[in-house]
N, C-alpha and C positions, 0 to 999 in steps of 0.2 A: 527712851521714848522716841518714836519716829518724828522726823521733822514735820512741821505744819503742812508744808506742801505735799509731802508724801501721804499724810493722813487724808488731806482733801482729795488727792488723786485716787486713793483707795475708796473713799466715799463715793466718788463719781463712778468708779467701775462697778461697785456693788452697794447701792443704797439700802439693800435689804439685810446687809450683814455689818451693821455699825453698832457698836456698843453705846449705851447711854452716856457713859463716862467720856468716851471719845468725842461724841457730838457736843456735849456740854463744854469740854475742854477747847474744842475748835471755836465755839461761839464765844467763850470767855476771852480767848486770845485775839479774835478779830473784832468783836463787837463790844468788849468790855464786860464788866460784871452785869448780871441781869438787873433790870430796874425794879423787878419785884420777883419774889419767890413766894408762891402761895401753895402750900401743900407740896405736891410733887411737880407742880407747874413752874417753869422758869420763863420769865417774860423779858425779852430783849428789845430795846429800842433800836430800830433800824430805819431811822428817819429818811435816809436816802432812797429807800425802797418804796415801791408803790403800796406795799402792805403795811408799812410803818412799824408794826410790832410783829415779833415772832413769839408765839406761845408754844412752848415745847413741854411734852410730858412723856415720860418713859413708858415702855411696855415691858414690864419686868426689868431685866438688865439691858434690854435692847432699845434702840431708838426706833421710832416709827418711820418706815420708809418715806412716806409722804412728807414728813417733817424734815428728813434728811434732804429731800429735793428742795424744800422751801429754803433751807439754810444754804444750799448750793446756789440757788437763784439769788439770794441776798448777797452772797460772796461775789457773784458775777456782777451784780448791780453796784456793789461797793467798788469793784475794780473800775467800772466805767465812770462812776462818780469821782473817783480819785484820778482819772485820766489814764488808767492802765487798761490795756486790752488783752 
């Protein structure tokens, strides 16, 4: 499996071509396990982010591009929160 940094870089290059499994794996690695799973929805607590929660749902076996962008924004905000740029 590709390293986390490589997966994130690939997501940044093409948010329209991200598998649901890959997006969920990145979220689990960076944000911890979801605070709730309801049906196909996975809800992550991203308290450092302005949005506070990420609610993700697959589109078939793919991730929705706008949700990939939300995850990337939360990753960027996490870096700033932790003092990384």
